[in-house]
C-alpha positions in Angstrom: 23.6 4.2 12.7 24.0 0.7 14.0 26.9 -1.6 14.6 26.7 -5.1 13.2 28.1 -8.1 15.1 28.4 -11.7 13.8 30.1 -13.6 11.0 27.4 -13.4 8.4 27.0 -9.6 8.7 30.7 -9.0 8.7 30.8 -10.4 5.1 28.2 -7.8 3.9 29.5 -4.6 2.4 27.6 -2.1 0.1 23.9 -1.4 -0.4 20.9 -3.7 0.1 17.6 -1.9 -0.4 17.7 1.3 1.6 20.4 0.0 4.0 24.1 0.8 3.5 26.7 -1.5 5.1 30.2 -0.2 5.5 33.4 -1.0 7.5 35.5 1.3 9.6 38.7 -0.2 11.2 37.3 -3.7 10.7 34.0 -3.0 12.4 30.9 -3.3 10.2 28.2 -0.5 10.5 24.9 -0.1 8.9 22.8 3.0 8.2 19.8 3.9 6.1 20.3 5.5 2.7 19.4 9.2 2.5 16.0 10.1 0.9 15.7 11.5 -2.5 16.6 15.1 -3.2 14.4 17.4 -5.2 15.7 20.0 -7.5 14.9 23.7 -6.7 12.4 25.2 -9.2 14.7 28.1 -10.0 17.8 26.0 -10.3 19.4 27.7 -7.3 20.4 25.7 -4.3 18.9 26.8 -1.0 20.7 27.2 2.3 
């Protein structure tokens, strides 16, 4: 997770490509989106 500083980056919120921008207490953070999940073959979720 990274913290974004600057006026342009503080205006960004949401998803761009595989990056997710979000705000917590007025501070903008960026993280990568999780990878795709595959379904279990038998339909039961693993531990």
